[in-house]
C-alpha positions in Angstrom: -21.0 -72.3 -31.8 -21.8 -68.6 -32.4 -25.3 -67.6 -31.4 -27.2 -64.4 -32.0 -29.6 -62.9 -29.6 -32.0 -60.0 -29.9 -31.9 -57.6 -27.0 -33.9 -54.7 -25.5 -31.5 -52.1 -24.3 -31.6 -50.1 -21.1 -31.9 -46.9 -23.2 -34.6 -44.2 -22.7 -34.5 -42.8 -26.3 -37.6 -43.4 -28.3 -35.4 -43.5 -31.4 -33.9 -46.8 -30.4 -37.2 -48.5 -29.6 -36.4 -51.7 -31.4 -34.4 -54.9 -30.7 -30.7 -55.0 -31.3 -28.8 -58.2 -32.3 -25.6 -59.3 -30.6 -23.4 -62.4 -31.0 -21.8 -64.7 -28.5 -20.2 -68.1 -28.0 -22.1 -68.5 -24.7 -25.6 -69.9 -24.2 -28.0 -67.5 -22.5 -31.6 -67.8 -21.4 -34.5 -65.6 -22.4 -34.6 -62.8 -19.8 -30.9 -62.8 -19.0 -29.4 -59.4 -18.4 -26.1 -58.8 -20.2 -23.7 -55.9 -20.9 -23.1 -54.9 -24.5 -21.4 -52.1 -26.5 -23.8 -49.6 -28.0 -23.5 -46.8 -30.5 -20.5 -45.2 -32.3 -18.7 -44.8 -29.0 -19.4 -48.4 -28.0 -20.8 -47.2 -24.6 -21.4 -50.2 -22.3 -25.2 -50.6 -21.6 -27.3 -53.3 -20.1 -29.7 -55.3 -22.2 -32.3 -58.0 -21.7 -32.3 -61.0 -24.0 -35.7 -61.2 -25.7 -35.2 -64.0 -28.1 -32.6 -66.0 -30.0 -32.3 -64.9 -33.6 -31.8 -67.9 -35.9 -32.4 -66.1 -39.2 -29.3 -63.9 -39.0 -25.8 -65.2 -39.8 -22.8 -64.1 -37.7 -20.7 -61.4 -39.2 -18.2 -58.8 -38.2 -20.9 -56.1 -38.4 -22.7 -57.7 -35.4 -21.1 -56.7 -32.1 -20.4 -59.2 -29.3 -22.0 -59.5 -25.9 -19.4 -58.4 -23.2 -20.6 -60.3 -20.2 -23.6 -61.3 -18.1 -24.8 -59.4 -15.0 -25.6 -60.9 -11.6 -28.1 -63.8 -11.8 -30.3 -62.0 -9.3 -31.1 -59.3 -11.8 -32.3 -61.7 -14.6 -35.9 -61.7 -15.8 -37.7 -65.0 -16.4 -39.1 -66.0 -19.8 -42.6 -65.3 -18.3 -41.5 -61.7 -17.5 -40.4 -61.2 -21.1 -43.7 -62.6 -22.3 -45.6 -60.1 -20.1 -43.4 -57.2 -21.2 -44.1 -58.0 -24.8 -47.8 -58.0 -23.9 -47.5 -54.6 -22.2 -45.7 -53.1 -25.2 -48.4 -54.4 -27.6 -51.5 -53.6 -25.5 -50.5 -50.2 -24.1 -48.5 -49.0 -27.2 -45.3 -48.2 -25.3 -41.6 -48.7 -26.0 -39.6 -51.9 -25.2 -37.7 -49.9 -22.6 -40.9 -48.6 -20.9 -42.2 -52.2 -20.7 -38.9 -53.8 -19.6 -38.1 -51.2 -17.0 -41.2 -52.3 -15.0 -39.3 -55.5 -14.1 -36.0 -53.9 -13.3 -34.6 -53.9 -9.8 -35.7 -50.6 -8.0 -32.2 -49.1 -8.4 -31.8 -50.2 -12.0 -29.3 -52.6 -13.4 -25.9 -52.6 -11.7 -22.8 -54.7 -12.2 -23.2 -56.4 -8.8 -26.1 -57.1 -6.4 -26.4 -54.7 -3.5 -27.8 -57.0 -0.8 -24.5 -58.4 0.5 -22.2 -57.1 3.2 -18.6 -58.0 3.8 -17.7 -59.7 7.1 -14.1 -59.6 8.1 -13.5 -62.7 10.3 -10.3 -62.9 12.5 -8.4 -66.2 12.1 -5.1 -65.5 13.8 -5.3 -63.2 16.9 -1.6 -63.7 17.8 -0.5 -62.5 14.3 -2.9 -59.5 14.5 -1.4 -58.5 17.9 2.0 -58.6 16.2 0.7 -56.3 13.4 -0.6 -53.9 16.0 2.8 -53.8 17.7 4.6 -53.1 14.5 2.2 -50.4 13.2 3.3 -46.8 13.5 1.5 -44.8 16.2 0.5 -42.1 13.7 -1.4 -44.6 11.5 -4.5 -44.0 13.7 -7.2 -45.3 11.4 -5.3 -48.5 10.8 -4.8 -49.0 14.6 -8.5 -48.3 15.3 -9.5 -51.0 12.8 -7.0 -53.6 14.0 -7.9 -53.0 17.7 -11.7 -53.2 17.0 -11.2 -56.4 15.0 -9.1 -57.9 17.8 -11.7 -57.0 20.4 -14.7 -58.3 18.5 -13.4 -61.1 16.4 -15.3 -60.0 13.3 -16.3 -56.7 11.7 -19.0 -55.7 9.2 -17.0 -53.7 6.7 -19.8 -51.5 5.5 -21.1 -50.7 9.0 -17.6 -50.0 10.3 -16.8 -47.6 7.4 -20.0 -45.8 8.0 -19.5 -45.4 11.7 -15.8 -44.5 11.6 -15.8 -42.3 8.5 -12.8 -43.9 6.7 -12.2 -46.8 4.3 -10.5 -50.0 5.4 -10.2 -52.0 2.1 -6.4 -51.6 1.9 -6.0 -52.7 5.6 -8.2 -55.8 4.9 -6.3 -56.7 1.8 -3.0 -56.6 3.8 -4.4 -58.9 6.5 -5.9 -61.3 3.8 -2.4 -61.7 2.2 -0.9 -62.5 5.6 -3.7 -65.1 6.3 -4.8 -63.2 9.4 -8.4 -62.8 8.3 -11.0 -64.3 6.0 -13.7 -62.5 4.1 -17.3 -63.7 4.0 -20.3 -62.3 2.0 -23.4 -62.2 4.1 -26.9 -61.6 2.6 -28.9 -59.2 4.6 -32.3 -57.6 4.6 -33.4 -54.4 6.3 -35.5 -54.8 9.4 -39.2 -54.5 8.7 -40.9 -51.3 10.0 -43.8 -53.2 11.5 -44.2 -55.6 14.4 -45.6 -59.1 14.4 -48.8 -59.1 16.3 -50.5 -61.8 18.3 -52.3 -64.2 15.9 -56.0 -63.8 15.7 -58.1 -66.8 14.7 -60.6 -66.0 11.9 -64.0 -67.6 12.1 -65.9 -67.1 8.8 -69.7 -66.7 8.9 -71.9 -68.7 6.5 -71.8 -66.2 3.6 -68.0 -65.8 4.0 -67.6 -69.6 4.1 -69.6 -69.9 0.8 -67.4 -67.3 -0.9 -64.3 -69.1 0.4 -65.6 -72.5 -0.9 -66.3 -71.0 -4.3 -62.7 -69.8 -4.6 -61.1 -73.0 -3.2 -63.3 -75.4 -5.2 -62.3 -73.6 -8.4 -58.6 -73.7 -7.4 -58.7 -77.4 -6.6 -60.4 -78.1 -9.9 -57.7 -76.2 -11.8 -60.3 -73.7 -12.9 -58.3 -70.4 -13.1 -61.2 -68.3 -14.2 -60.8 -64.9 -12.3 -63.1 -64.7 -9.3 -64.9 -61.4 -8.4 -65.5 -61.2 -4.6 -68.4 -58.8 -4.4 -69.5 -57.9 -0.9 -71.0 -54.9 0.7 -68.8 -52.5 2.8 -68.0 -54.2 6.1 -68.9 -57.7 4.9 -65.5 -59.1 5.8 -64.0 -59.7 2.4 -60.5 -59.3 3.8 -61.2 -62.2 6.2 -62.2 -64.4 3.2 -59.0 -63.7 1.2 -56.8 -64.1 4.3 -58.1 -67.6 4.6 -57.5 -68.1 0.9 -53.9 -67.0 1.3 -53.5 -69.6 4.2 -54.7 -72.3 1.9 -52.5 -71.2 -1.0 -49.4 -71.1 1.3 -50.2 -74.6 2.5 -49.8 -75.8 -1.1 -46.3 -74.3 -1.2 -47.3 -71.3 -3.3 -46.7 -67.6 -3.0 -49.5 -65.0 -2.6 -49.5 -61.4 -4.0 -52.0 -58.9 -2.5 -52.4 -55.5 -4.2 -54.0 -52.5 -2.4 -54.8 -49.0 -3.7 -52.7 -46.7 -1.5 -50.0 -46.4 1.2 -52.6 -45.9 3.9 -54.4 -49.1 3.0 -51.1 -50.9 2.7 -50.3 -50.2 6.4 -53.8 -51.3 7.4 -53.5 -54.5 5.3 -50.0 -55.2 6.8 -51.6 -55.0 10.3 -54.3 -57.5 9.3 -51.7 -59.9 7.8 -49.1 -59.7 10.6 -51.9 -60.7 13.0 -52.7 -63.7 10.9 -49.4 -65.1 9.6 -46.0 -66.0 10.9 -44.5 -65.9 7.5 -42.2 -63.1 6.4 -44.2 -60.4 4.5 -42.6 -58.2 1.8 -44.0 -54.8 1.1 -43.7 -52.7 -2.0 -45.0 -49.2 -2.3 -43.9 -45.7 -3.3 -43.3 -44.6 0.2 -40.1 -46.8 0.5 -36.6 -45.6 -0.3 -34.7 -47.1 -3.2 -32.7 -49.2 -0.7 -35.8 -50.4 1.0 -37.5 -51.3 -2.3 -34.4 -53.1 -3.4 -34.3 -55.0 -0.1 -37.9 -56.1 -0.5 -37.2 -57.0 -4.2 -34.3 -59.3 -3.2 -36.3 -61.0 -0.4 -39.0 -61.8 -3.0 -36.4 -62.9 -5.6 -34.8 -65.3 -3.1 -38.1 -66.7 -2.0 -37.7 -65.5 1.6 -41.1 -63.8 1.5 -44.2 -65.9 0.6 -46.6 -63.1 1.1 -46.2 -59.9 -0.9 -48.3 -56.8 -0.3 -48.1 -53.7 -2.4 -49.5 -51.1 -4.8 -49.9 -51.8 -8.5 -46.1 -51.9 -9.1 -45.9 -55.1 -7.0 -47.3 -56.9 -10.1 -43.7 -56.8 -11.5 -42.0 -58.2 -8.4 -39.8 -61.3 -9.2 -42.2 -63.8 -7.7 -41.6 -67.5 -8.2 -44.3 -70.2 -7.8 -47.1 -67.6 -7.7 -50.4 -69.2 -6.5 -52.8 -66.3 -6.2 -53.1 -62.6 -7.0 -55.6 -60.7 -4.8 -56.6 -57.2 -5.8 -58.3 -55.4 -3.0 -60.7 -52.5 -3.7 -60.1 -53.3 -7.4 -62.5 -50.5 -8.6 -60.0 -47.9 -7.4 -58.6 -45.6 -10.1 -55.0 -45.8 -8.8 -54.8 -49.3 -10.4 -54.5 -47.4 -13.8 -51.1 -46.1 -14.4 -50.8 -42.4 -15.3 -47.3 -42.7 -16.6 -46.1 -44.6 -19.7 -46.9 -47.4 -20.0 -50.4 -46.5 -19.1 -51.4 -50.0 -18.1 -54.6 -51.2 -16.4 -53.4 -53.3 -13.4 -56.6 -55.3 -13.4 -56.4 -56.2 -17.1 -52.7 -56.9 -16.8 -53.2 -59.1 -13.7 -55.5 -61.3 -15.8 -52.7 -61.9 -18.3 -50.1 -62.4 -15.6 -52.3 -64.9 -13.8 -52.8 -66.8 -17.0 -49.1 -66.9 -17.9 -48.1 -67.9 -14.3 -50.9 -70.4 -13.9 -52.3 -68.7 -10.8 -55.6 -67.6 -9.5 -56.9 -64.0 -9.6 -59.3 -62.6 -7.0 -60.9 -59.2 -7.5 -62.4 -57.8 -4.3 -64.7 -54.8 -4.0 -68.1 -53.5 -2.7 -68.4 -51.4 -5.8 -66.9 -53.2 -8.9 -66.3 -51.2 -12.0 -69.2 -51.3 -14.5 -67.0 -53.1 -17.1 -65.8 -55.7 -14.7 -69.3 -56.5 -13.3 -70.4 -56.9 -16.9 -67.7 -59.5 -17.3 -69.1 -61.3 -14.3 -72.6 -61.2 -15.7 -71.2 -62.7 -19.0 -69.4 -65.5 -17.2 -65.9 -64.2 -18.0 -65.4 -63.8 -14.2 -66.7 -66.2 -11.6 -68.9 -64.3 -9.0 -68.8 -64.9 -5.2 -71.2 -62.6 -3.4 -71.5 -61.5 0.3 -74.8 -59.5 0.7 -74.6 -58.7 4.4 -72.2 -57.0 6.8 -70.2 -59.2 9.2 -71.4 -59.8 12.8 -75.0 -59.0 11.6 -74.3 -55.2 11.6 -76.9 -53.2 9.7 -76.0 -51.0 6.8 -76.1 -47.3 7.7 -79.2 -45.2 7.1 -78.9 -42.7 4.3 -80.6 -39.2 4.1 -80.5 -37.1 0.9 -80.5 -33.3 1.6 -81.6 -30.9 -1.1 -79.1 -28.0 -0.9 -81.1 -25.8 -3.3 -83.8 -25.8 -0.7 -81.2 -24.9 2.0 -80.2 -21.9 -0.1 -83.8 -20.8 -0.8 -84.7 -21.0 3.0 -81.7 -18.8 3.9 -78.9 -21.3 4.7 -75.9 -20.4 2.5 -73.5 -22.6 4.5 -71.9 -25.7 3.0 -73.2 -27.6 6.0 -76.9 -28.3 5.9 -79.2 -27.9 8.9 -79.8 -31.6 9.0 -76.0 -32.4 8.9 -75.2 -29.8 11.6 -77.9 -31.1 13.9 -76.8 -34.8 13.5 -73.2 -33.8 14.1 -74.1 -32.2 17.4 -75.9 -35.3 18.5 -73.1 -37.8 17.6 -70.3 -35.6 19.0 -72.2 -35.1 22.3 -72.2 -38.9 22.6 -68.4 -39.1 22.1 -68.8 -40.6 18.6 -66.8 -39.5 15.5 -67.8 -37.8 12.3 -66.4 -38.1 8.7 -67.0 -35.2 6.3 -66.3 -36.1 2.7 -65.9 -33.8 -0.2 -66.4 -35.5 -3.6 -63.8 -33.5 -5.4 -62.2 -35.9 -7.8 -60.0 -34.7 -10.6 -60.7 -31.6 -12.6 -64.2 -30.3 -12.7 -65.3 -26.9 -14.1 -69.0 -26.8 -14.9 -72.1 -24.7 -14.5 -75.1 -25.8 -12.4 -78.6 -24.3 -12.4 -79.4 -22.6 -9.1 -83.1 -23.6 -9.4 -83.2 -27.2 -10.5 -79.6 -28.4 -10.2 -79.3 -29.3 -13.9 -76.0 -29.4 -15.7 -75.5 -29.0 -19.5 -74.3 -32.2 -21.3 -73.0 -32.8 -24.8 -75.8 -33.9 -27.2 -73.4 -36.4 -28.8 -71.6 -38.0 -25.8 -73.7 -37.6 -22.7 -70.7 -35.9 -21.0 -70.9 -32.8 -18.9 -69.7 -29.8 -20.9 -66.7 -27.9 -19.5 -67.0 -24.2 -18.9 -64.3 -21.9 -20.4 -64.6 -18.5 -18.8 -62.2 -16.7 -21.2 -64.7 -17.0 -24.1 -67.9 -17.9 -22.3 -68.3 -21.2 -24.0 -69.1 -24.8 -23.0 -67.0 -27.5 -24.6 -67.0 -31.3 -24.9 -63.5 -32.8 -24.4 -64.5 -36.0 -26.2 -65.9 -34.9 -29.6 -65.1 -31.2 -29.5 -68.7 -30.0 -29.5 -68.9 -26.3 -28.5 -71.8 -24.0 -27.5 -72.4 -20.7 -26.0 -73.5 -20.4 -22.3 -77.3 -19.8 -22.1 -78.6 -17.0 -20.0 -81.3 -19.2 -18.3 -81.5 -22.9 -17.6 -82.3 -25.0 -20.6 -84.1 -27.5 -18.4 -86.4 -25.5 -16.1 -86.2 -22.2 -18.0 -86.2 -20.3 -14.6 -82.8 -20.6 -12.9 -79.4 -19.2 -13.8 -76.2 -21.2 -14.2 -73.6 -20.7 -11.5 -70.3 -22.2 -10.4 -70.3 -24.4 -7.3 -67.0 -24.5 -5.5 -66.2 -26.3 -2.2 -62.8 -27.2 -0.8 -61.5 -29.0 2.3 -59.9 -25.8 3.7 -63.1 -23.9 3.4 -65.0 -26.6 5.1 -62.4 -27.0 7.9 -62.7 -23.2 8.8 -66.5 -23.5 8.9 -66.5 -26.7 10.9 -64.0 -25.3 13.5 -66.3 -22.3 13.9 -69.4 -24.5 14.4 -67.8 -27.0 16.7 -65.0 -25.3 18.6 -64.8 -28.0 21.3 -64.2 -30.8 18.9 -60.8 -31.8 17.5 -60.9 -31.3 13.7 -58.5 -33.2 11.4 -58.1 -32.6 7.6 -56.8 -35.3 5.3 -55.9 -34.2 1.7 -52.8 -33.9 -0.4 -51.7 -30.7 1.4 -51.8 -32.3 4.9 -50.7 -35.8 4.0 -47.5 -35.1 2.2 -45.9 -38.5 2.9 -46.8 -41.9 4.5 -45.8 -40.8 8.0 -48.1 -37.7 8.0 -50.9 -39.8 6.5 -50.6 -42.5 9.1 -50.2 -40.0 11.9 -53.5 -38.2 10.9 -55.4 -41.4 10.7 -54.1 -42.8 14.0 -54.7 -39.4 15.8 -58.3 -39.3 14.6 -58.9 -42.9 15.5 -57.8 -42.3 19.1 -59.6 -38.9 19.6 -63.3 -39.2 20.9 -65.8 -36.6 19.6 -63.5 -35.7 16.7 -64.2 -34.8 13.1 -62.2 -35.9 10.0 -62.5 -33.8 6.8 -61.1 -35.1 3.5 -61.4 -36.1 -0.1 -61.3 -39.7 -1.5 -58.4 -40.6 0.8 -60.8 -41.1 3.7 -62.9 -43.6 1.8 -60.2 -46.1 1.1 -61.2 -49.1 3.2 -60.3 -47.6 6.6 -62.0 -49.1 9.7 -63.1 -46.5 12.3 -65.3 -48.3 14.9 -66.4 -45.0 16.5 -67.6 -43.3 13.3 -71.4 -43.1 13.4 -71.9 -40.3 11.0 -70.7 -39.6 7.5 -71.5 -36.4 5.7 -71.0 -36.0 2.0 -70.7 -32.3 1.5 -70.9 -31.8 -2.3 -71.9 -35.1 -3.9 -72.4 -33.5 -7.4 -68.8 -32.3 -7.9 -67.3 -35.5 -9.1 -70.4 -36.5 -10.9 -70.2 -33.5 -13.2 -66.6 -34.0 -14.2 -66.1 -34.4 -18.0 -65.7 -38.2 -18.1 -67.9 -41.0 -19.3 -67.4 -42.9 -16.0 -68.0 -39.9 -13.7 -71.2 -41.3 -12.3 -69.5 -44.7 -11.7 -66.6 -43.1 -9.9 -68.9 -41.0 -7.8 -71.2 -43.9 -6.8 -68.2 -46.0 -5.9 -66.5 -43.4 -3.7 -69.6 -42.2 -2.0 -70.8 -45.8 -1.3 -67.3 -46.6 0.0 -67.1 -43.6 2.3 -70.7 -44.3 3.5 -69.4 -47.7 4.5 -67.1 -46.1 7.1 -70.2 -45.4 9.2 -71.6 -47.8 11.8 -68.9 -50.4 11.9 -68.9 -50.5 15.7 -71.7 -51.1 18.2 -74.0 -48.3 17.0 -75.9 -48.1 13.8 -74.4 -45.5 11.4 -76.0 -42.7 9.5 -75.0 -41.0 6.2 -76.2 -37.6 5.0 -75.6 -36.8 1.3 -75.9 -33.2 0.2 -76.7 -32.5 -3.4 -78.0 -29.7 -5.7 -79.6 -32.3 -8.0 -81.7 -34.4 -5.7 -83.7 -35.9 -8.6 -80.6 -37.6 -10.1 -81.4 -41.3 -9.9 -78.0 -42.1 -8.5 -79.2 -40.8 -5.1 -82.0 -43.4 -4.9 -79.5 -46.1 -5.5 -77.1 -44.7 -2.9 -79.9 -44.3 -0.3 -80.6 -48.1 -0.6 -76.9 -49.2 -1.0 -78.2 -50.8 -4.2 -75.2 -51.4 -6.5 -77.1 -53.8 -8.8 -79.8 -51.2 -9.6 -77.1 -48.6 -10.3 -75.3 -51.1 -12.6 -78.4 -51.9 -14.5 -79.1 -48.2 -15.2 -75.5 -47.4 -16.1 -74.9 -50.4 -18.4 -77.8 -49.3 -20.6 -76.3 -45.9 -21.1 -72.9 -47.4 -21.9 -74.5 -49.5 -24.6 -76.3 -46.6 -26.2 -73.1 -44.5 -26.4 -70.7 -47.3 -27.0 -68.6 -46.7 -23.9 -66.7 -49.4 -22.1 -67.4 -52.4 -22.1 -69.1 -52.0 -25.5 -66.6 -49.6 -27.0 -63.3 -47.9 -26.3 -61.8 -44.4 -26.1 -58.2 -43.9 -27.0 -56.5 -40.7 -25.9 -53.3 -39.6 -27.8 -51.6 -36.7 -26.0 -48.9 -34.7 -27.7 -46.6 -32.8 -25.3 -44.0 -30.1 -25.9 -42.6 -27.0 -24.1 -43.4 -25.1 -27.3 -47.2 -24.8 -27.8 -46.8 -24.3 -31.5 -44.8 -27.5 -31.8 -47.4 -29.4 -29.7 -50.3 -28.1 -31.9 -48.6 -28.8 -35.2 -47.4 -32.2 -34.2 -50.9 -33.2 -32.9 -52.5 -32.0 -36.1 -50.0 -34.0 -38.2 -50.6 -37.2 -36.1 -54.3 -36.7 -36.4 -54.0 -36.4 -40.2 -51.9 -39.5 -40.4 -54.4 -41.4 -38.2 -57.3 -40.3 -40.5 -55.3 -41.5 -43.6 -54.6 -44.9 -42.1 -58.1 -45.2 -40.8 -59.5 -44.6 -44.2 -57.1 -46.8 -46.1 -56.6 -49.7 -43.6 -59.7 -49.8 -41.4 -62.4 -48.6 -43.9 -63.0 -45.6 -41.8 -64.3 -47.6 -38.8 -62.6 -45.5 -36.3 -63.8 -42.1 -35.2 -60.8 -39.7 -35.1 -61.6 -36.3 -33.7 -59.7 -33.0 -34.2 -56.6 -32.3 -32.1 -57.7 -29.9 -29.3 -55.9 -28.3 -26.3 -56.2 -30.7 -23.3 -58.6 -29.8 -20.5 -55.6 -28.6 -18.5 -53.5 -27.3 -21.4 -50.2 -26.6 -19.5 -48.7 -28.8 -16.9 -45.1 -28.4 -15.6 -44.4 -25.8 -18.3 -45.4 -28.2 -21.1 -48.3 -27.8 -23.5 -50.6 -30.7 -24.1 -52.9 -31.3 -27.1 -55.2 -34.3 -27.3 -56.6 -36.5 -30.1 -59.6 -38.6 -29.1 -60.3 -41.8 -31.0 -63.4 -44.0 -30.6 -63.0 -47.7 -31.4 -65.5 -50.6 -31.3 -64.3 -53.8 -29.5 -64.0 -55.8 -32.7 -61.4 -53.4 -34.2 -59.6 -52.4 -31.0 -56.5 -54.6 -31.7 -56.1 -53.3 -35.2 -56.6 -49.8 -34.0 -53.9 -50.2 -31.4 -51.4 -51.4 -34.1 -52.3 -48.5 -36.3 -51.9 -45.9 -33.6 -48.7 -47.4 -32.3 -47.2 -47.5 -35.8 -48.2 -43.9 -36.5 -46.6 -42.4 -33.4 -43.7 -44.8 -33.0 -40.1 -44.1 -33.8 -40.5 -45.6 -37.2 -43.0 -42.8 -38.0 -40.9 -40.1 -36.3 -41.2 -38.1 -39.5 -44.7 -37.2 -38.4 -43.3 -35.3 -35.4 -42.0 -31.9 -36.1 -39.4 -31.7 -33.4 -37.2 -33.9 -31.1 -38.8 -31.9 -28.2 -42.2 -33.5 -28.8 -43.4 -36.6 -26.9 -46.5 -38.6 -27.3 -48.5 -40.5 -24.6 -51.3 -43.0 -25.5 -54.0 -44.1 -23.0 -56.7 -46.7 -23.7 -60.0 -45.9 -21.8 -58.4 -43.2 -19.6 -59.3 -42.7 -16.0 -59.7 -38.9 -16.7 -59.6 -36.6 -19.6 -57.3 -33.9 -18.3 
């Protein structure tokens, strides 16, 4: 009986972002990957079966499915469900959603994880072939003689080593019955070693958190659990024990981590706790390595999977738990289409796959902690550091006073003095520069005040070319005042601090100490990153300077002092969550101090000492910070009470980008007025904060949506900018990117 299936095709064009119907006499499953003819030229492309179409009748106009690809490349019905969710929630194309689940090398006609083994069955006959082979057939003789000597040969390895192909020689021997061929499944050797197993003994607080999680699991209560513990409290130990329990039930565990550096550290922790094979997925792997890990997971060889956010799409069967470590980290939000939030998406995946979700952090996002307070998440709390270690002491240094008393250095007197003391004892020092994202603002040189938008409570961005301050949310613009609007005494100045500048100064101040710098310029790949971290860890009386990379969960037992050089930089970036991001990263980096035998100290340098955030940081008081911040969010309808949707129009031609953005904005206003009773706030199309990237111009439209109309707003926006509304776009060279509650506004 002829059946018709709707397929999503492996095609990058936004103009074919819909499902295509194909007929077949075969029965297929949702998620199967098949080959089909496409277009006027009937080019063969791969497609994923999304659903069976029972409303269409077979006809000659409907093309036929050619064949099915390797079973190893199929998606599951759950994967297709999740892909549909991604398309709807993040307003992307079918292709962008489906490609997340593709094998790392894309779809191919055969799987790549097998090698051909040529096994000798008749040595006497082979010797006869050698005797009859012409002496000038050197390659053939080399192959025959190697096979005779070893009894079997790995075809792929032999060809790579010898530099010539042997398929024709193998076919000849197969016909004569001299050899047999075997397909052997192989996996690349892991790049880490299994370490001696360490027994983990949980303290009482850790045990209570563990019991909260396991009791919920055993009672089939799959409410997401937030594991909130101070830095150094041993959250990792808790979820390692959870993984042991989950594995004992025959399930698989997925652990997500923010970055490559933390991945290596997490691998070390897990290899010392488990005998099971561990698969690792992150951007530092080659395509072959990623494919190898993918196949191990697909075949069920690996029961523990560790990776960055993309590991969410690994072909995991029988998933028991998803653990997201340092889940507050911004890298869990994708910056490429689809711009998904891995935390939000993990909630849906856990629901679809009937598994538990654990969110672990010392500094949860404001929106997520609100969910915990509302009972949407279950909360497990660890208030103290492991092994009864105290939290580090915190000192706040007023840099305006430093300037007024003659110290123009980026290193305060107090920080310099404390560095001298700790380095003399053989201890280590971390210097952190809070330079996160794009920040271009003016600060009063007398009181430290910055100018904020009267409508949005967002720091205004300084544009030097026309001496104006602009809000990149609502478009509010004002001229730069000659004197401070707060204290009426100081002048507005630019504050600039960089890692290279600090490195030069520190080397001058401490010539006998080894100085390491960790930023995107020095850590260009996973090897250089790991090398810097390991070198620093093993160098007494050394100093590590860096940006947010150094605050990502690293454990340095000899670090007794952390200096935060310019705490204000990230706080003044033009984003509604700038304070949250700054509190999180400063508290995280502060937590690197005092993890060994000596109590740690933290010195935070600021030009705005009266900012309440420093009182919270000095006491390591996340709850007080949350209570303050959540009130502001409610007043201005920011997440979790409201939503910001950013529509970015991109083109190599600035005029095309501007016109297209304006047309989309007009269309959004029209649909908002007629379909949503004007409930959305649609602002004018404006040049993006960074207008030109990679020779492409970028214009943004900002939309504000209350929670109750967010779903309708997404449908409206998606409809407006989708291929069905391509008439809105002025050129085929224009692309559109949509981001809900963006991490940054650049």
